N, C-alpha and C positions, 0 to 999 in steps of 0.2 A: 232680273233675268241675267244669267251668265251668257255672254256673247262669244265665248271661245268654245269651239266644238270639242267634244270629248276626245275624238280621234286625234285632233291636233295637239291637245294637251298631252296625251300619252306619247305621241311622237316627239314632242319637244322635251318632255321629261327624260325620255330615253336618250335623246341627243345630248342633253345636259350631262347625263351620267357617263356617256361615252367620251365626251370632250373634257370633262372635269375642269371647267374654266377657272382660272385664277381670279378671284375677286379681291381687290385691294380695298381694305376697310380702314378708314381713319375714323375710328369710333370711340365711344366713351368707355371709361374704366369699368363701369357697372356691367356692361353687356358683352364685353369682348369674348368671354368664354361661351356664352349662349349663342352669339352670332357665329363664332367659328365652328362650334359643334353643329349648329343648324345647317351651315353650308356643307360641312363634311357629311352629315347624315343624308342630305338630299343628293349628294354626288359631286358637289363642286369642291374647289380647293380655296381655302381662305389664307389671307396674309393680313396681319394687323401691324401697320407701320405708320408712324407719324413724325419721325425725325426729318427735319428739313434737309439734312445732308444726303438722304437717300431717296428723296421723293421722285426725282426725275428717273432715276435708275429703276426704282420699284414700279412706277407706272409703265415703264417701257416693256415690262414683261407681263403686265396684267391684261385681262380680258374685259374688265369692268372696274370702275371706281365707285365706292360708296362713301359719302361724306356724311358723318353724323355729328351734330354739334352738342351732344349731351353733356360733356365735361370740357368746357372751353378754357383755353389759356391763349395768351398772345402768340406764343410759338406754334401752338397747334393751329390757330387760325391762319397764320402765315403758311404753314404746311398745306392747309386745305386749299388755299388759293393757288399755290404753286402746283400741287398735284392736279387740281381741277383744270387749270389751263393747259398743263401738259397732256392730260387725258383728251381734252378737246382737240388739241393739235394732232394727237395720234389717231383720233377718230374712234376711241372706245367710249361706250356709254357711261354717263355720270349720273349717279342717283344721289339726291340730297334728302336727308332726313332732318327736318328742322326741329329737333327735340326741344320742347319747352318754349318754343317761340310764343311770345306774349307774356311770359313770366317776368322777364327783365328786358330792358332796352338793349343791353349788350348782346344778348343772344338773338333777339328779334332783328336788330340792325345787322348782325353778322349774317344771318340767314338771307336777309334781303340783298345784301351786298354780294353774297355768293350767287344768288339767282341772277343778279344783274351782270356780274363780271364773268362767271363761269358758264352760265346758261345751261344748267343741268337738263338732262333728257327726261328724267322722271323725278318728281317731287312727291315723297310719300310721308304723310303725317296723319295725326288725328284731326278731328273737326276743328278743335280750338286752335291748333297750330296753323292750319290752313287759313282760318278766318283772321287770325292775328296778323298773318303776313299780308292779308288784303285790307288791313286797317278797318276791320268790321266791329271794332269796339268790344272785342272779346279778350278775356284774360285767362290764361291757363292756370290750373291748380297744380303747381309744380310742373311735372311733365305729363300729368293726366288731363284728359279732355273734360271740359265742362259743358260740351255741346254734343248733340247727336250728329252722326255722319250726314244724314239727309239735310240738316240745316246748313251745311257748308257746300252743298252740291252746286247751287247757282254761282256762288263765289268761286268755286273750283273751276267751273267752266269758263268764267271770265279770266281767271288767272292763267288757265291753259292757253287761251287765245292770246293773251298779252305776252306770255313768256315763251311760248312755243314748246313748253314741257307738258308731258302727260302728268296729270295730278291724280294721285292715288290716296283716297281717304279711307282710313280703317275705322271700323266701328261694328255695331251689331250687324249692319249691312255695309259691306265695303263698296265704295263707288270709285270707278276709274274712268277718267275722261280726257279727251284731247281737245275739248272745247266744243266739239260738234257731237261726237258719239259718246254715249255713256254706257259703260258696262257695270253690272252690279253682281256681287257675290254674297249670297246669304249662307255662309258656312261658318264653321268654328264651334267654340264651346265657351260658356261663361268663365271657366277656370283660366282661360287665356289671359283674362284681365287681372288675375290674382298672382301672376308671376311676372317678374321684371324681364324685359328684353324681347317679348314677342313682336312688338312693333319694329324694333331695331332689326330683328332677324328677318322680318318681312322685307325690309329695305335691302338687306344683304342678298336675300334670295331674288329680289327684283333685279339686282345686278347680275346674278347668275343667269336668269332667263333672258335678260336683255343682251347678254353676250352671245346667245345662240339664236335669238329672234330679233331682227332689227326693226320689226314693227313694235314700237315700245308700248303702244296701247295694249296689244296682245300680251306682250311680255309681262307688263305690270299686272295684268289680269291673271295670268297664269301663276304668278307668284302668290297672289291672294287666294287662288283656288288651292294651291299646294298647302298654304298655311291653314286654310279652312278645313280641308280634308284631314290633315294631320291632327288638327284640334279635335275634330269629331272622333277620330279613331282613339286618340288619347283619352278623351272624356268618357269613352265606354269602358275604359280599364282603370280609371282613377277617380277617387272621390275627394281628393285634397291636393293643394298646390304642389307639394314636394314630389309626390308620386306622378302627378300630371306632367311636370317638367321632364322627368325621365321618359315617360311614355310618349311625350310629344316628339322627342328626338328619335325614339324607336320608330314612331309612326312615319316620320319623314323618310327614314331608311327603308321601312317595309312597304311603303306605298307602291302599289303595283297596278297592273291593268285591271285585275279583278276588283280591288278596292275602289279604284276610280270609276269603273263601270257601275258599281253598286251605288255610288254617292253622287255622281255627276250626271 
């Protein structure tokens, strides 16, 4: 069941588009273009910056920070911690996307240290990534999930209680929890799993909604609703991944009260 009212989602989407919040992304090479275009299409403003020398200055003008560990290097990790701590000091929301956690010890340990040191407000990942962070004996298949989202729900609730973060699990059904309350979103389209970057875009869009709604459980849910509705709209116009990717961006841009009312 979706636990965010249709009227509230419409209102927050309009607020996002009016404010065009700047979302600072420290993200991986593979998805920079997709994430940036997804933010632009929904109405936010993206910046992709990872140089240590400009971290504090860049965070100072941002409305949210999204940290994605997809393509790690020592310098990037240093920048992530610097930016994360600066964002927390400034009081802007921090979203962590633990891409591929469970695939190697380096990225799993990096994600755990970021959670401990930076204390992100939202952690968004697939079921395998969330379970790997909780030492549930799961290993990811590269950056793809080997588990269904519902299998990670109990673990996510415990993680949310332990870390204080909202945990957002993407899958056929998306689950979002603060440890007590669970929201679920059953939207989207199978072709979303056939293009790279949809999960990473969801994390960036979570940052956009968190910048205008400080109830991070609601904000994380709204991000998954937006992704799901755009996926449905795109899936009605495309029958293959390449076309779907273009139509997905178009759908984020065209999503309006009429489409939301029909689908939510």
